[in-house]
C-alpha positions in Angstrom: 40.9 46.1 -91.8 41.9 46.7 -95.5 45.2 45.4 -96.1 47.7 47.4 -98.2 47.4 43.9 -100.6 43.8 45.1 -101.0 44.3 49.7 -101.0 46.6 48.5 -104.0 44.5 46.6 -105.9 41.6 49.0 -105.4 43.9 51.7 -106.5 45.0 50.0 -109.5 41.9 49.2 -110.5 40.4 52.6 -110.4 43.5 53.5 -112.3 42.6 50.6 -115.4 38.8 52.1 -114.8 39.6 55.7 -116.1 41.6 53.6 -119.4 39.1 54.2 -122.7 37.7 51.3 -124.0 40.0 48.6 -125.3 43.5 50.2 -124.1 45.7 48.3 -121.8 48.0 49.9 -119.2 51.4 48.4 -118.1 52.2 47.3 -114.7 54.9 49.7 -114.5 52.4 53.1 -115.9 49.9 51.5 -113.0 53.1 51.2 -110.3 54.2 54.6 -110.8 51.1 56.6 -111.4 49.7 55.5 -108.0 52.8 54.8 -105.9 52.7 50.8 -106.2 55.7 48.6 -105.5 55.9 46.9 -109.0 56.6 43.4 -107.5 53.8 43.7 -105.3 51.6 44.8 -108.1 52.6 42.2 -110.2 51.0 39.7 -107.4 48.0 41.5 -106.9 47.6 41.9 -111.1 47.9 38.1 -111.5 45.4 37.0 -108.6 42.8 40.1 -110.1 43.4 38.0 -113.2 43.0 34.5 -112.0 39.9 36.1 -110.3 38.9 37.3 -113.8 38.3 41.1 -112.9 41.0 41.9 -115.2 42.5 40.7 -118.1 46.3 40.4 -119.4 48.1 40.5 -122.7 51.9 39.9 -123.1 54.1 40.8 -125.1 54.6 44.5 -127.6 51.6 45.8 -126.8 50.5 43.9 -123.9 49.2 45.1 -120.4 46.2 44.9 -118.4 43.0 46.4 -118.9 39.4 45.7 -116.7 37.9 42.3 -117.5 34.4 43.7 -117.8 32.8 47.5 -117.3 33.8 49.3 -114.2 29.8 49.9 -113.4 29.8 45.7 -113.0 32.8 45.4 -110.4 31.8 45.6 -107.0 33.9 46.7 -104.6 33.3 43.9 -102.1 34.2 41.4 -104.5 37.7 42.9 -105.1 38.3 43.3 -101.3 37.0 39.7 -100.9 39.2 38.5 -103.7 42.7 40.3 -102.4 42.1 40.0 -98.6 39.4 37.3 -98.1 36.6 37.6 -95.5 35.3 41.1 -94.5 34.3 39.8 -91.1 37.0 41.3 -88.2 36.7 37.7 -86.6 36.3 34.3 -88.1 33.2 33.5 -86.1 31.4 36.4 -87.8 32.3 35.3 -91.1 29.5 34.6 -93.8 32.2 32.7 -96.5 34.7 31.4 -93.7 33.0 30.6 -90.6 34.8 29.1 -87.9 33.5 28.6 -84.1 35.8 30.3 -81.7 36.8 28.0 -78.8 36.1 30.1 -76.0 32.0 30.8 -76.0 28.7 30.1 -77.1 27.8 31.4 -80.6 24.5 31.8 -80.0 25.2 33.9 -76.4 28.3 35.8 -77.3 28.1 39.6 -77.4 31.3 39.8 -79.1 30.5 37.8 -82.3 27.0 39.4 -82.4 28.9 42.9 -82.5 31.4 41.6 -84.5 28.1 40.4 -87.0 27.1 43.9 -87.4 30.3 45.2 -88.2 30.8 42.7 -91.0 27.4 43.7 -92.2 27.6 47.2 -92.1 31.1 47.3 -93.8 29.3 44.5 -96.8 26.7 46.8 -97.5 28.8 49.5 -98.1 31.5 47.6 -100.5 28.9 45.4 -102.1 26.9 48.3 -103.2 29.7 50.1 -104.5 30.8 49.6 -108.1 34.4 50.6 -108.8 33.1 53.3 -111.7 31.5 55.1 -108.4 34.6 54.5 -106.7 36.5 56.1 -109.6 34.2 59.1 -109.3 34.7 60.1 -105.8 36.3 63.2 -105.3 38.1 61.8 -102.0 36.1 64.5 -99.7 32.5 63.6 -99.3 30.7 60.0 -100.6 28.0 60.6 -103.5 24.7 61.0 -101.8 23.8 57.2 -102.6 26.8 55.8 -100.9 25.9 58.0 -97.6 25.1 55.5 -94.6 22.4 57.1 -92.0 
């Protein structure tokens, strides 16, 4: 499940993706425009900066902007940076796999189902760019993002 941190991070990145090239936005502006608690947003933007997703400039005229074009930022990468693995359980994770104490990974039906869930989530998030997300109207996914 996407946490509040992941949701707020994506909202902030969509906000930054709407800026004209080279323009910066203050965290207070992003916070107010997206109803994100400022202190929480500061921590999120710091993580995104450390991951190379946003750039920050301090001082007068400072603020935040995307580190690269929105077309090059994958939603799946952002979610992994802020929320960790996409898998609903550790034994289904590709990046932080941990075996369960109570089952055989080869025959566990729960693990196999959760692998399918993880793969479906990854399929959508890893093919979706921040630019595509910015263009979503909230009602309908663009044709190329619909899952059969």
